[in-house]
mmCIF file as Biopython writes it, N, C-alpha, C and O atoms, coordinates in Angstrom:
data_model
#
loop_
_atom_site.group_PDB
_atom_site.id
_atom_site.type_symbol
_atom_site.label_atom_id
_atom_site.label_alt_id
_atom_site.label_comp_id
_atom_site.label_asym_id
_atom_site.label_entity_id
_atom_site.label_seq_id
_atom_site.pdbx_PDB_ins_code
_atom_site.Cartn_x
_atom_site.Cartn_y
_atom_site.Cartn_z
_atom_site.occupancy
_atom_site.B_iso_or_equiv
_atom_site.auth_seq_id
_atom_site.auth_asym_id
_atom_site.pdbx_PDB_model_num
ATOM 1   N N  . MET A ? 1  ? 2.235   -34.389 -37.891 1.0 0.0 1  A 1 
ATOM 2   C CA . MET A ? 1  ? 2.820   -34.139 -36.597 1.0 0.0 1  A 1 
ATOM 3   C C  . MET A ? 1  ? 3.247   -32.675 -36.519 1.0 0.0 1  A 1 
ATOM 4   O O  . MET A ? 1  ? 3.890   -32.168 -37.439 1.0 0.0 1  A 1 
ATOM 5   N N  . ALA A ? 2  ? 2.898   -31.998 -35.435 1.0 0.0 2  A 1 
ATOM 6   C CA . ALA A ? 2  ? 3.235   -30.591 -35.261 1.0 0.0 2  A 1 
ATOM 7   C C  . ALA A ? 2  ? 4.700   -30.448 -34.842 1.0 0.0 2  A 1 
ATOM 8   O O  . ALA A ? 2  ? 5.215   -31.284 -34.100 1.0 0.0 2  A 1 
ATOM 9   N N  . PRO A ? 3  ? 5.363   -29.406 -35.308 1.0 0.0 3  A 1 
ATOM 10  C CA . PRO A ? 3  ? 6.759   -29.202 -34.906 1.0 0.0 3  A 1 
ATOM 11  C C  . PRO A ? 3  ? 6.844   -28.852 -33.421 1.0 0.0 3  A 1 
ATOM 12  O O  . PRO A ? 3  ? 5.977   -28.170 -32.875 1.0 0.0 3  A 1 
ATOM 13  N N  . GLU A ? 4  ? 7.903   -29.332 -32.788 1.0 0.0 4  A 1 
ATOM 14  C CA . GLU A ? 4  ? 8.096   -29.058 -31.365 1.0 0.0 4  A 1 
ATOM 15  C C  . GLU A ? 4  ? 8.599   -27.633 -31.161 1.0 0.0 4  A 1 
ATOM 16  O O  . GLU A ? 4  ? 9.251   -27.053 -32.029 1.0 0.0 4  A 1 
ATOM 17  N N  . LYS A ? 5  ? 8.284   -27.095 -30.009 1.0 0.0 5  A 1 
ATOM 18  C CA . LYS A ? 5  ? 8.753   -25.755 -29.683 1.0 0.0 5  A 1 
ATOM 19  C C  . LYS A ? 5  ? 10.241  -25.786 -29.396 1.0 0.0 5  A 1 
ATOM 20  O O  . LYS A ? 5  ? 10.782  -26.794 -28.942 1.0 0.0 5  A 1 
ATOM 21  N N  . LYS A ? 6  ? 10.881  -24.686 -29.662 1.0 0.0 6  A 1 
ATOM 22  C CA . LYS A ? 6  ? 12.313  -24.580 -29.446 1.0 0.0 6  A 1 
ATOM 23  C C  . LYS A ? 6  ? 12.620  -24.702 -27.949 1.0 0.0 6  A 1 
ATOM 24  O O  . LYS A ? 6  ? 11.992  -24.013 -27.145 1.0 0.0 6  A 1 
ATOM 25  N N  . GLY A ? 7  ? 13.539  -25.530 -27.567 1.0 0.0 7  A 1 
ATOM 26  C CA . GLY A ? 7  ? 13.950  -25.694 -26.186 1.0 0.0 7  A 1 
ATOM 27  C C  . GLY A ? 7  ? 13.071  -26.637 -25.381 1.0 0.0 7  A 1 
ATOM 28  O O  . GLY A ? 7  ? 13.321  -26.837 -24.192 1.0 0.0 7  A 1 
ATOM 29  N N  . ALA A ? 8  ? 12.055  -27.216 -25.991 1.0 0.0 8  A 1 
ATOM 30  C CA . ALA A ? 8  ? 11.159  -28.121 -25.265 1.0 0.0 8  A 1 
ATOM 31  C C  . ALA A ? 8  ? 11.831  -29.483 -25.107 1.0 0.0 8  A 1 
ATOM 32  O O  . ALA A ? 8  ? 12.549  -29.945 -25.994 1.0 0.0 8  A 1 
ATOM 33  N N  . THR A ? 9  ? 11.586  -30.106 -23.974 1.0 0.0 9  A 1 
ATOM 34  C CA . THR A ? 9  ? 12.134  -31.433 -23.745 1.0 0.0 9  A 1 
ATOM 35  C C  . THR A ? 9  ? 10.979  -32.411 -23.610 1.0 0.0 9  A 1 
ATOM 36  O O  . THR A ? 9  ? 9.935   -32.077 -23.049 1.0 0.0 9  A 1 
ATOM 37  N N  . LYS A ? 10 ? 11.167  -33.607 -24.120 1.0 0.0 10 A 1 
ATOM 38  C CA . LYS A ? 10 ? 10.108  -34.613 -24.064 1.0 0.0 10 A 1 
ATOM 39  C C  . LYS A ? 10 ? 10.122  -35.323 -22.713 1.0 0.0 10 A 1 
ATOM 40  O O  . LYS A ? 10 ? 11.177  -35.723 -22.222 1.0 0.0 10 A 1 
ATOM 41  N N  . GLY A ? 11 ? 8.948   -35.473 -22.124 1.0 0.0 11 A 1 
ATOM 42  C CA . GLY A ? 11 ? 8.803   -36.270 -20.927 1.0 0.0 11 A 1 
ATOM 43  C C  . GLY A ? 11 ? 9.325   -35.644 -19.649 1.0 0.0 11 A 1 
ATOM 44  O O  . GLY A ? 11 ? 9.227   -36.270 -18.593 1.0 0.0 11 A 1 
ATOM 45  N N  . LYS A ? 12 ? 9.866   -34.459 -19.692 1.0 0.0 12 A 1 
ATOM 46  C CA . LYS A ? 12 ? 10.381  -33.827 -18.485 1.0 0.0 12 A 1 
ATOM 47  C C  . LYS A ? 12 ? 9.498   -32.642 -18.130 1.0 0.0 12 A 1 
ATOM 48  O O  . LYS A ? 12 ? 9.055   -31.889 -18.997 1.0 0.0 12 A 1 
ATOM 49  N N  . LYS A ? 13 ? 9.255   -32.495 -16.842 1.0 0.0 13 A 1 
ATOM 50  C CA . LYS A ? 13 ? 8.447   -31.374 -16.376 1.0 0.0 13 A 1 
ATOM 51  C C  . LYS A ? 13 ? 9.352   -30.178 -16.118 1.0 0.0 13 A 1 
ATOM 52  O O  . LYS A ? 13 ? 10.545  -30.323 -15.850 1.0 0.0 13 A 1 
ATOM 53  N N  . ASN A ? 14 ? 8.762   -29.003 -16.206 1.0 0.0 14 A 1 
ATOM 54  C CA . ASN A ? 14 ? 9.495   -27.783 -15.923 1.0 0.0 14 A 1 
ATOM 55  C C  . ASN A ? 14 ? 9.818   -27.729 -14.432 1.0 0.0 14 A 1 
ATOM 56  O O  . ASN A ? 14 ? 8.939   -27.980 -13.608 1.0 0.0 14 A 1 
ATOM 57  N N  . LYS A ? 15 ? 11.040  -27.412 -14.076 1.0 0.0 15 A 1 
ATOM 58  C CA . LYS A ? 15 ? 11.459  -27.403 -12.681 1.0 0.0 15 A 1 
ATOM 59  C C  . LYS A ? 15 ? 11.176  -26.074 -11.984 1.0 0.0 15 A 1 
ATOM 60  O O  . LYS A ? 15 ? 11.517  -25.917 -10.811 1.0 0.0 15 A 1 
ATOM 61  N N  . ARG A ? 16 ? 10.572  -25.131 -12.664 1.0 0.0 16 A 1 
ATOM 62  C CA . ARG A ? 16 ? 10.254  -23.861 -12.032 1.0 0.0 16 A 1 
ATOM 63  C C  . ARG A ? 16 ? 9.221   -24.080 -10.942 1.0 0.0 16 A 1 
ATOM 64  O O  . ARG A ? 16 ? 8.305   -24.890 -11.085 1.0 0.0 16 A 1 
ATOM 65  N N  . THR A ? 17 ? 9.379   -23.365 -9.885  1.0 0.0 17 A 1 
ATOM 66  C CA . THR A ? 17 ? 8.395   -23.452 -8.815  1.0 0.0 17 A 1 
ATOM 67  C C  . THR A ? 17 ? 7.504   -22.231 -8.898  1.0 0.0 17 A 1 
ATOM 68  O O  . THR A ? 17 ? 7.968   -21.127 -9.181  1.0 0.0 17 A 1 
ATOM 69  N N  . SER A ? 18 ? 6.242   -22.434 -8.653  1.0 0.0 18 A 1 
ATOM 70  C CA . SER A ? 18 ? 5.334   -21.297 -8.700  1.0 0.0 18 A 1 
ATOM 71  C C  . SER A ? 18 ? 5.448   -20.525 -7.400  1.0 0.0 18 A 1 
ATOM 72  O O  . SER A ? 18 ? 5.430   -21.112 -6.318  1.0 0.0 18 A 1 
ATOM 73  N N  . LYS A ? 19 ? 5.564   -19.220 -7.505  1.0 0.0 19 A 1 
ATOM 74  C CA . LYS A ? 19 ? 5.679   -18.374 -6.333  1.0 0.0 19 A 1 
ATOM 75  C C  . LYS A ? 19 ? 4.294   -17.902 -5.929  1.0 0.0 19 A 1 
ATOM 76  O O  . LYS A ? 19 ? 3.469   -17.560 -6.777  1.0 0.0 19 A 1 
ATOM 77  N N  . LYS A ? 20 ? 4.056   -17.886 -4.669  1.0 0.0 20 A 1 
ATOM 78  C CA . LYS A ? 20 ? 2.778   -17.404 -4.161  1.0 0.0 20 A 1 
ATOM 79  C C  . LYS A ? 20 ? 2.993   -15.973 -3.693  1.0 0.0 20 A 1 
ATOM 80  O O  . LYS A ? 20 ? 3.697   -15.717 -2.717  1.0 0.0 20 A 1 
ATOM 81  N N  . TYR A ? 21 ? 2.381   -15.064 -4.400  1.0 0.0 21 A 1 
ATOM 82  C CA . TYR A ? 21 ? 2.545   -13.659 -4.060  1.0 0.0 21 A 1 
ATOM 83  C C  . TYR A ? 21 ? 1.566   -13.295 -2.956  1.0 0.0 21 A 1 
ATOM 84  O O  . TYR A ? 21 ? 0.371   -13.569 -3.068  1.0 0.0 21 A 1 
ATOM 85  N N  . ALA A ? 22 ? 2.058   -12.689 -1.907  1.0 0.0 22 A 1 
ATOM 86  C CA . ALA A ? 22 ? 1.241   -12.372 -0.740  1.0 0.0 22 A 1 
ATOM 87  C C  . ALA A ? 22 ? 0.900   -10.883 -0.729  1.0 0.0 22 A 1 
ATOM 88  O O  . ALA A ? 22 ? 1.235   -10.174 0.220   1.0 0.0 22 A 1 
ATOM 89  N N  . LYS A ? 23 ? 0.245   -10.417 -1.768  1.0 0.0 23 A 1 
ATOM 90  C CA . LYS A ? 23 ? -0.169  -9.017  -1.810  1.0 0.0 23 A 1 
ATOM 91  C C  . LYS A ? 23 ? -1.432  -8.798  -0.993  1.0 0.0 23 A 1 
ATOM 92  O O  . LYS A ? 23 ? -1.668  -7.702  -0.485  1.0 0.0 23 A 1 
ATOM 93  N N  . TYR A ? 24 ? -2.241  -9.841  -0.869  1.0 0.0 24 A 1 
ATOM 94  C CA . TYR A ? 24 ? -3.464  -9.775  -0.083  1.0 0.0 24 A 1 
ATOM 95  C C  . TYR A ? 24 ? -3.505  -10.961 0.872   1.0 0.0 24 A 1 
ATOM 96  O O  . TYR A ? 24 ? -3.080  -12.060 0.515   1.0 0.0 24 A 1 
ATOM 97  N N  . LYS A ? 25 ? -4.009  -10.748 2.074   1.0 0.0 25 A 1 
ATOM 98  C CA . LYS A ? 25 ? -4.244  -11.829 3.021   1.0 0.0 25 A 1 
ATOM 99  C C  . LYS A ? 25 ? -5.616  -11.620 3.634   1.0 0.0 25 A 1 
ATOM 100 O O  . LYS A ? 25 ? -6.016  -10.489 3.909   1.0 0.0 25 A 1 
ATOM 101 N N  . VAL A ? 26 ? -6.330  -12.701 3.846   1.0 0.0 26 A 1 
ATOM 102 C CA . VAL A ? 26 ? -7.631  -12.629 4.504   1.0 0.0 26 A 1 
ATOM 103 C C  . VAL A ? 26 ? -7.483  -13.308 5.858   1.0 0.0 26 A 1 
ATOM 104 O O  . VAL A ? 26 ? -7.233  -14.511 5.935   1.0 0.0 26 A 1 
ATOM 105 N N  . GLU A ? 27 ? -7.639  -12.533 6.921   1.0 0.0 27 A 1 
ATOM 106 C CA . GLU A ? 27 ? -7.526  -13.059 8.275   1.0 0.0 27 A 1 
ATOM 107 C C  . GLU A ? 27 ? -8.738  -12.601 9.075   1.0 0.0 27 A 1 
ATOM 108 O O  . GLU A ? 27 ? -9.007  -11.405 9.187   1.0 0.0 27 A 1 
ATOM 109 N N  . ALA A ? 28 ? -9.446  -13.540 9.614   1.0 0.0 28 A 1 
ATOM 110 C CA . ALA A ? 28 ? -10.620 -13.268 10.462  1.0 0.0 28 A 1 
ATOM 111 C C  . ALA A ? 28 ? -11.629 -12.370 9.750   1.0 0.0 28 A 1 
ATOM 112 O O  . ALA A ? 28 ? -12.221 -11.483 10.365  1.0 0.0 28 A 1 
ATOM 113 N N  . GLY A ? 29 ? -11.819 -12.601 8.465   1.0 0.0 29 A 1 
ATOM 114 C CA . GLY A ? 29 ? -12.816 -11.836 7.709   1.0 0.0 29 A 1 
ATOM 115 C C  . GLY A ? 29 ? -12.366 -10.461 7.276   1.0 0.0 29 A 1 
ATOM 116 O O  . GLY A ? 29 ? -13.162 -9.720  6.699   1.0 0.0 29 A 1 
ATOM 117 N N  . LYS A ? 30 ? -11.106 -10.081 7.533   1.0 0.0 30 A 1 
ATOM 118 C CA . LYS A ? 30 ? -10.596 -8.772  7.119   1.0 0.0 30 A 1 
ATOM 119 C C  . LYS A ? 30 ? -9.477  -8.956  6.106   1.0 0.0 30 A 1 
ATOM 120 O O  . LYS A ? 30 ? -8.690  -9.898  6.200   1.0 0.0 30 A 1 
ATOM 121 N N  . VAL A ? 31 ? -9.415  -8.059  5.150   1.0 0.0 31 A 1 
ATOM 122 C CA . VAL A ? 31 ? -8.395  -8.117  4.114   1.0 0.0 31 A 1 
ATOM 123 C C  . VAL A ? 31 ? -7.246  -7.195  4.493   1.0 0.0 31 A 1 
ATOM 124 O O  . VAL A ? 31 ? -7.454  -6.012  4.761   1.0 0.0 31 A 1 
ATOM 125 N N  . THR A ? 32 ? -6.028  -7.742  4.515   1.0 0.0 32 A 1 
ATOM 126 C CA . THR A ? 32 ? -4.837  -6.923  4.723   1.0 0.0 32 A 1 
ATOM 127 C C  . THR A ? 32 ? -4.032  -6.957  3.439   1.0 0.0 32 A 1 
ATOM 128 O O  . THR A ? 32 ? -3.910  -8.003  2.802   1.0 0.0 32 A 1 
ATOM 129 N N  . ARG A ? 33 ? -3.483  -5.811  3.057   1.0 0.0 33 A 1 
ATOM 130 C CA . ARG A ? 33 ? -2.768  -5.699  1.788   1.0 0.0 33 A 1 
ATOM 131 C C  . ARG A ? 33 ? -1.327  -5.257  2.015   1.0 0.0 33 A 1 
ATOM 132 O O  . ARG A ? 33 ? -0.983  -4.741  3.079   1.0 0.0 33 A 1 
ATOM 133 N N  . ALA A ? 34 ? -0.501  -5.464  1.011   1.0 0.0 34 A 1 
ATOM 134 C CA . ALA A ? 34 ? 0.876   -4.984  1.042   1.0 0.0 34 A 1 
ATOM 135 C C  . ALA A ? 34 ? 0.867   -3.461  0.907   1.0 0.0 34 A 1 
ATOM 136 O O  . ALA A ? 34 ? -0.144  -2.871  0.524   1.0 0.0 34 A 1 
ATOM 137 N N  . GLN A ? 35 ? 1.987   -2.839  1.221   1.0 0.0 35 A 1 
ATOM 138 C CA . GLN A ? 35 ? 2.077   -1.388  1.185   1.0 0.0 35 A 1 
ATOM 139 C C  . GLN A ? 35 ? 2.073   -0.883  -0.252  1.0 0.0 35 A 1 
ATOM 140 O O  . GLN A ? 35 ? 2.690   -1.481  -1.133  1.0 0.0 35 A 1 
ATOM 141 N N  . HIS A ? 36 ? 1.373   0.222   -0.480  1.0 0.0 36 A 1 
ATOM 142 C CA . HIS A ? 36 ? 1.304   0.838   -1.798  1.0 0.0 36 A 1 
ATOM 143 C C  . HIS A ? 36 ? 2.461   1.819   -1.983  1.0 0.0 36 A 1 
ATOM 144 O O  . HIS A ? 36 ? 3.032   2.310   -1.010  1.0 0.0 36 A 1 
ATOM 145 N N  . CYS A ? 37 ? 2.797   2.096   -3.229  1.0 0.0 37 A 1 
ATOM 146 C CA . CYS A ? 37 ? 3.835   3.068   -3.550  1.0 0.0 37 A 1 
ATOM 147 C C  . CYS A ? 37 ? 3.276   4.472   -3.344  1.0 0.0 37 A 1 
ATOM 148 O O  . CYS A ? 37 ? 2.206   4.783   -3.867  1.0 0.0 37 A 1 
ATOM 149 N N  . PRO A ? 38 ? 3.973   5.331   -2.593  1.0 0.0 38 A 1 
ATOM 150 C CA . PRO A ? 38 ? 3.468   6.687   -2.364  1.0 0.0 38 A 1 
ATOM 151 C C  . PRO A ? 38 ? 3.520   7.571   -3.615  1.0 0.0 38 A 1 
ATOM 152 O O  . PRO A ? 38 ? 2.770   8.542   -3.713  1.0 0.0 38 A 1 
ATOM 153 N N  . LYS A ? 39 ? 4.389   7.249   -4.562  1.0 0.0 39 A 1 
ATOM 154 C CA . LYS A ? 39 ? 4.478   8.049   -5.801  1.0 0.0 39 A 1 
ATOM 155 C C  . LYS A ? 39 ? 3.461   7.599   -6.847  1.0 0.0 39 A 1 
ATOM 156 O O  . LYS A ? 39 ? 2.807   8.433   -7.474  1.0 0.0 39 A 1 
ATOM 157 N N  . CYS A ? 40 ? 3.325   6.282   -7.039  1.0 0.0 40 A 1 
ATOM 158 C CA . CYS A ? 40 ? 2.462   5.741   -8.094  1.0 0.0 40 A 1 
ATOM 159 C C  . CYS A ? 40 ? 0.999   5.660   -7.677  1.0 0.0 40 A 1 
ATOM 160 O O  . CYS A ? 40 ? 0.111   5.708   -8.528  1.0 0.0 40 A 1 
ATOM 161 N N  . GLY A ? 41 ? 0.741   5.540   -6.388  1.0 0.0 41 A 1 
ATOM 162 C CA . GLY A ? 41 ? -0.626  5.466   -5.924  1.0 0.0 41 A 1 
ATOM 163 C C  . GLY A ? 41 ? -1.057  4.049   -5.579  1.0 0.0 41 A 1 
ATOM 164 O O  . GLY A ? 41 ? -0.224  3.145   -5.505  1.0 0.0 41 A 1 
ATOM 165 N N  . PRO A ? 42 ? -2.359  3.850   -5.366  1.0 0.0 42 A 1 
ATOM 166 C CA . PRO A ? 42 ? -2.844  2.560   -4.870  1.0 0.0 42 A 1 
ATOM 167 C C  . PRO A ? 42 ? -2.797  1.417   -5.889  1.0 0.0 42 A 1 
ATOM 168 O O  . PRO A ? 42 ? -3.073  0.273   -5.527  1.0 0.0 42 A 1 
ATOM 169 N N  . ALA A ? 43 ? -2.464  1.688   -7.123  1.0 0.0 43 A 1 
ATOM 170 C CA . ALA A ? 43 ? -2.413  0.627   -8.129  1.0 0.0 43 A 1 
ATOM 171 C C  . ALA A ? 43 ? -1.123  -0.185  -8.047  1.0 0.0 43 A 1 
ATOM 172 O O  . ALA A ? 43 ? -1.092  -1.328  -8.503  1.0 0.0 43 A 1 
ATOM 173 N N  . MET A ? 44 ? -0.062  0.375   -7.478  1.0 0.0 44 A 1 
ATOM 174 C CA . MET A ? 44 ? 1.238   -0.298  -7.438  1.0 0.0 44 A 1 
ATOM 175 C C  . MET A ? 44 ? 1.611   -0.669  -6.014  1.0 0.0 44 A 1 
ATOM 176 O O  . MET A ? 44 ? 1.488   0.140   -5.094  1.0 0.0 44 A 1 
ATOM 177 N N  . PHE A ? 45 ? 2.072   -1.915  -5.840  1.0 0.0 45 A 1 
ATOM 178 C CA . PHE A ? 45 ? 2.517   -2.392  -4.543  1.0 0.0 45 A 1 
ATOM 179 C C  . PHE A ? 45 ? 4.030   -2.330  -4.469  1.0 0.0 45 A 1 
ATOM 180 O O  . PHE A ? 45 ? 4.714   -2.395  -5.490  1.0 0.0 45 A 1 
ATOM 181 N N  . LEU A ? 46 ? 4.551   -2.205  -3.250  1.0 0.0 46 A 1 
ATOM 182 C CA . LEU A ? 46 ? 5.987   -2.252  -3.033  1.0 0.0 46 A 1 
ATOM 183 C C  . LEU A ? 46 ? 6.402   -3.709  -2.845  1.0 0.0 46 A 1 
ATOM 184 O O  . LEU A ? 46 ? 5.780   -4.445  -2.079  1.0 0.0 46 A 1 
ATOM 185 N N  . ALA A ? 47 ? 7.449   -4.115  -3.545  1.0 0.0 47 A 1 
ATOM 186 C CA . ALA A ? 47 ? 7.986   -5.469  -3.413  1.0 0.0 47 A 1 
ATOM 187 C C  . ALA A ? 47 ? 8.784   -5.548  -2.124  1.0 0.0 47 A 1 
ATOM 188 O O  . ALA A ? 47 ? 9.544   -4.635  -1.802  1.0 0.0 47 A 1 
ATOM 189 N N  . LEU A ? 48 ? 8.613   -6.633  -1.391  1.0 0.0 48 A 1 
ATOM 190 C CA . LEU A ? 48 ? 9.329   -6.803  -0.133  1.0 0.0 48 A 1 
ATOM 191 C C  . LEU A ? 48 ? 10.601  -7.600  -0.375  1.0 0.0 48 A 1 
ATOM 192 O O  . LEU A ? 48 ? 10.559  -8.748  -0.817  1.0 0.0 48 A 1 
ATOM 193 N N  . HIS A ? 49 ? 11.726  -6.974  -0.078  1.0 0.0 49 A 1 
ATOM 194 C CA . HIS A ? 49 ? 13.025  -7.638  -0.165  1.0 0.0 49 A 1 
ATOM 195 C C  . HIS A ? 49 ? 13.583  -7.793  1.243   1.0 0.0 49 A 1 
ATOM 196 O O  . HIS A ? 49 ? 12.960  -7.362  2.213   1.0 0.0 49 A 1 
ATOM 197 N N  . LYS A ? 50 ? 14.735  -8.398  1.353   1.0 0.0 50 A 1 
ATOM 198 C CA . LYS A ? 50 ? 15.336  -8.663  2.656   1.0 0.0 50 A 1 
ATOM 199 C C  . LYS A ? 50 ? 15.654  -7.373  3.418   1.0 0.0 50 A 1 
ATOM 200 O O  . LYS A ? 50 ? 15.445  -7.301  4.629   1.0 0.0 50 A 1 
ATOM 201 N N  . ASP A ? 51 ? 16.151  -6.367  2.721   1.0 0.0 51 A 1 
ATOM 202 C CA . ASP A ? 51 ? 16.591  -5.144  3.386   1.0 0.0 51 A 1 
ATOM 203 C C  . ASP A ? 51 ? 15.904  -3.881  2.885   1.0 0.0 51 A 1 
ATOM 204 O O  . ASP A ? 51 ? 16.303  -2.778  3.259   1.0 0.0 51 A 1 
ATOM 205 N N  . ARG A ? 52 ? 14.863  -4.021  2.033   1.0 0.0 52 A 1 
ATOM 206 C CA . ARG A ? 52 ? 14.227  -2.829  1.467   1.0 0.0 52 A 1 
ATOM 207 C C  . ARG A ? 52 ? 12.847  -3.158  0.914   1.0 0.0 52 A 1 
ATOM 208 O O  . ARG A ? 52 ? 12.483  -4.323  0.758   1.0 0.0 52 A 1 
ATOM 209 N N  . LYS A ? 53 ? 12.089  -2.106  0.621   1.0 0.0 53 A 1 
ATOM 210 C CA . LYS A ? 53 ? 10.827  -2.193  -0.108  1.0 0.0 53 A 1 
ATOM 211 C C  . LYS A ? 53 ? 11.032  -1.395  -1.378  1.0 0.0 53 A 1 
ATOM 212 O O  . LYS A ? 53 ? 11.573  -0.290  -1.333  1.0 0.0 53 A 1 
ATOM 213 N N  . HIS A ? 54 ? 10.604  -1.944  -2.528  1.0 0.0 54 A 1 
ATOM 214 C CA . HIS A ? 54 ? 10.940  -1.327  -3.811  1.0 0.0 54 A 1 
ATOM 215 C C  . HIS A ? 54 ? 9.746   -1.334  -4.748  1.0 0.0 54 A 1 
ATOM 216 O O  . HIS A ? 54 ? 9.020   -2.325  -4.821  1.0 0.0 54 A 1 
ATOM 217 N N  . CYS A ? 55 ? 9.533   -0.225  -5.472  1.0 0.0 55 A 1 
ATOM 218 C CA . CYS A ? 55 ? 8.502   -0.139  -6.504  1.0 0.0 55 A 1 
ATOM 219 C C  . CYS A ? 55 ? 9.162   -0.412  -7.849  1.0 0.0 55 A 1 
ATOM 220 O O  . CYS A ? 55 ? 10.122  0.267   -8.214  1.0 0.0 55 A 1 
ATOM 221 N N  . GLY A ? 56 ? 8.668   -1.384  -8.579  1.0 0.0 56 A 1 
ATOM 222 C CA . GLY A ? 56 ? 9.242   -1.739  -9.870  1.0 0.0 56 A 1 
ATOM 223 C C  . GLY A ? 56 ? 8.872   -0.770  -10.975 1.0 0.0 56 A 1 
ATOM 224 O O  . GLY A ? 56 ? 9.513   -0.756  -12.025 1.0 0.0 56 A 1 
ATOM 225 N N  . CYS A ? 57 ? 7.849   0.039   -10.756 1.0 0.0 57 A 1 
ATOM 226 C CA . CYS A ? 57 ? 7.387   0.968   -11.784 1.0 0.0 57 A 1 
ATOM 227 C C  . CYS A ? 57 ? 8.227   2.248   -11.804 1.0 0.0 57 A 1 
ATOM 228 O O  . CYS A ? 57 ? 8.772   2.619   -12.843 1.0 0.0 57 A 1 
ATOM 229 N N  . CYS A ? 58 ? 8.330   2.920   -10.656 1.0 0.0 58 A 1 
ATOM 230 C CA . CYS A ? 58 ? 9.015   4.222   -10.618 1.0 0.0 58 A 1 
ATOM 231 C C  . CYS A ? 58 ? 10.405  4.150   -9.987  1.0 0.0 58 A 1 
ATOM 232 O O  . CYS A ? 58 ? 11.190  5.089   -10.121 1.0 0.0 58 A 1 
ATOM 233 N N  . GLY A ? 59 ? 10.720  3.048   -9.299  1.0 0.0 59 A 1 
ATOM 234 C CA . GLY A ? 59 ? 12.033  2.899   -8.690  1.0 0.0 59 A 1 
ATOM 235 C C  . GLY A ? 59 ? 12.115  3.405   -7.263  1.0 0.0 59 A 1 
ATOM 236 O O  . GLY A ? 59 ? 13.207  3.448   -6.696  1.0 0.0 59 A 1 
ATOM 237 N N  . TYR A ? 60 ? 10.997  3.788   -6.663  1.0 0.0 60 A 1 
ATOM 238 C CA . TYR A ? 60 ? 10.963  4.256   -5.279  1.0 0.0 60 A 1 
ATOM 239 C C  . TYR A ? 60 ? 11.437  3.127   -4.366  1.0 0.0 60 A 1 
ATOM 240 O O  . TYR A ? 60 ? 11.018  1.981   -4.528  1.0 0.0 60 A 1 
ATOM 241 N N  . THR A ? 61 ? 12.322  3.450   -3.393  1.0 0.0 61 A 1 
ATOM 242 C CA . THR A ? 61 ? 12.878  2.453   -2.484  1.0 0.0 61 A 1 
ATOM 243 C C  . THR A ? 61 ? 12.858  2.963   -1.060  1.0 0.0 61 A 1 
ATOM 244 O O  . THR A ? 61 ? 13.213  4.113   -0.801  1.0 0.0 61 A 1 
ATOM 245 N N  . GLU A ? 62 ? 12.444  2.112   -0.137  1.0 0.0 62 A 1 
ATOM 246 C CA . GLU A ? 62 ? 12.522  2.384   1.297   1.0 0.0 62 A 1 
ATOM 247 C C  . GLU A ? 62 ? 13.424  1.330   1.894   1.0 0.0 62 A 1 
ATOM 248 O O  . GLU A ? 62 ? 13.177  0.135   1.729   1.0 0.0 62 A 1 
ATOM 249 N N  . PHE A ? 63 ? 14.465  1.753   2.586   1.0 0.0 63 A 1 
ATOM 250 C CA . PHE A ? 63 ? 15.367  0.810   3.252   1.0 0.0 63 A 1 
ATOM 251 C C  . PHE A ? 63 ? 14.893  0.581   4.662   1.0 0.0 63 A 1 
ATOM 252 O O  . PHE A ? 63 ? 14.450  1.513   5.332   1.0 0.0 63 A 1 
ATOM 253 N N  . THR A ? 64 ? 14.983  -0.676  5.129   1.0 0.0 64 A 1 
ATOM 254 C CA . THR A ? 64 ? 14.567  -1.004  6.490   1.0 0.0 64 A 1 
ATOM 255 C C  . THR A ? 64 ? 15.766  -0.863  7.412   1.0 0.0 64 A 1 
ATOM 256 O O  . THR A ? 64 ? 16.907  -1.085  7.007   1.0 0.0 64 A 1 
ATOM 257 N N  . LYS A ? 65 ? 15.496  -0.495  8.640   1.0 0.0 65 A 1 
ATOM 258 C CA . LYS A ? 65 ? 16.562  -0.341  9.633   1.0 0.0 65 A 1 
ATOM 259 C C  . LYS A ? 65 ? 16.931  -1.694  10.193  1.0 0.0 65 A 1 
ATOM 260 O O  . LYS A ? 65 ? 16.078  -2.567  10.352  1.0 0.0 65 A 1 
ATOM 261 N N  . LYS A ? 66 ? 18.191  -1.863  10.488  1.0 0.0 66 A 1 
ATOM 262 C CA . LYS A ? 66 ? 18.675  -3.133  11.069  1.0 0.0 66 A 1 
ATOM 263 C C  . LYS A ? 66 ? 18.689  -3.057  12.561  1.0 0.0 66 A 1 
ATOM 264 O O  . LYS A ? 66 ? 19.064  -4.023  13.225  1.0 0.0 66 A 1 
#
């Protein structure tokens, strides 16, 4: 019998929910993408938060107006 992993529970499923990241959308045959970071270039996307857009790589932040 193989040893169990640390923190594993028997018979219970993980309660984490999978997040669907919307970096790309296909609408009417056209691809729309999230905004790219102006400092890092087209490889990095800006994360959308409630009040800002943020790059996790360089820390660039754009605040949205209320």
